[in-house]
C-alpha positions as CSV (number, residue, x, y, z in Angstrom):
1,X,87.4,119.0,94.6
2,X,89.3,117.7,91.7
3,X,89.7,114.0,90.9
4,X,92.4,113.1,94.0
5,X,94.9,110.0,93.9
6,X,95.3,108.8,97.1
7,X,98.2,105.9,98.0
8,X,95.4,104.1,100.3
9,X,92.8,103.0,97.8
10,X,89.7,101.6,98.5
11,X,89.5,99.4,102.2
12,X,88.7,95.8,101.3
13,X,86.8,93.4,103.8
14,X,89.0,90.9,105.3
15,X,89.7,89.3,108.8
16,X,92.1,91.3,110.6
17,X,94.3,90.6,113.1
18,X,93.9,93.0,116.2
19,X,97.1,95.0,117.4
20,X,97.1,97.9,119.7
21,X,99.3,101.0,119.1
22,X,99.6,104.3,120.7
23,X,101.0,107.5,118.6
24,X,101.2,111.3,119.2
25,X,98.3,113.8,119.2
26,X,99.8,115.2,115.7
27,X,99.7,112.0,114.0
28,X,95.7,111.2,115.3
29,X,94.6,114.6,113.9
30,X,96.4,114.0,110.8
31,X,94.8,110.1,110.8
32,X,91.1,111.7,111.2
33,X,92.0,114.5,108.3
34,X,93.1,111.8,105.8
35,X,90.3,109.4,106.7
36,X,87.7,112.2,106.1
37,X,89.5,112.8,103.0
38,X,89.4,109.1,102.3
39,X,85.9,109.1,102.4
40,X,85.2,111.9,100.5
41,X,87.3,110.5,97.4
42,X,85.9,107.4,97.8
43,X,82.5,107.8,98.7
44,X,82.4,105.7,101.9
45,X,83.6,106.3,105.3
46,X,86.3,104.5,106.8
47,X,87.6,105.0,111.0
48,X,91.3,105.5,110.6
49,X,91.3,101.8,112.7
50,X,90.4,100.5,109.2
51,X,92.9,102.9,107.2
52,X,96.1,102.4,109.2
53,X,96.4,98.6,107.9
54,X,96.1,99.9,104.3
55,X,98.1,102.8,104.8
56,X,101.3,100.4,106.6
57,X,100.5,97.7,103.6
58,X,101.1,100.6,101.0
59,X,104.3,101.8,102.6
60,X,105.6,98.3,102.8
61,X,105.2,97.9,99.3
62,X,106.6,100.8,97.9
63,X,109.8,100.8,100.2
64,X,112.2,98.9,97.8
65,X,115.4,99.2,100.6
66,X,112.8,96.9,102.6
67,X,112.2,94.4,99.6
68,X,115.8,94.0,98.6
69,X,117.1,93.7,102.7
70,X,114.4,91.1,102.8
71,X,115.4,89.3,99.7
72,X,119.0,89.4,100.9
73,X,118.0,87.8,104.0
74,X,116.1,85.0,102.7
75,X,118.6,84.1,100.2
76,X,121.4,84.4,103.1
77,X,119.0,81.7,105.3
78,X,119.1,79.2,102.2
């Protein structure tokens, strides 16, 4: 396999806040497949429950519209 760059990098150890979610079976299958690829790329097995927070953080960090709206809302509150 050629060098693959994933948006979600290696998973860091940290103290989590527990959440419960439900998702469609197709999304679950994709998450399991992503975890398999992630483990292959980084050489360390990862569960989908470890992976999902990093995926969400990556999404939020890359969402320019969210950043802009958040900044506008905080400026309006001050």
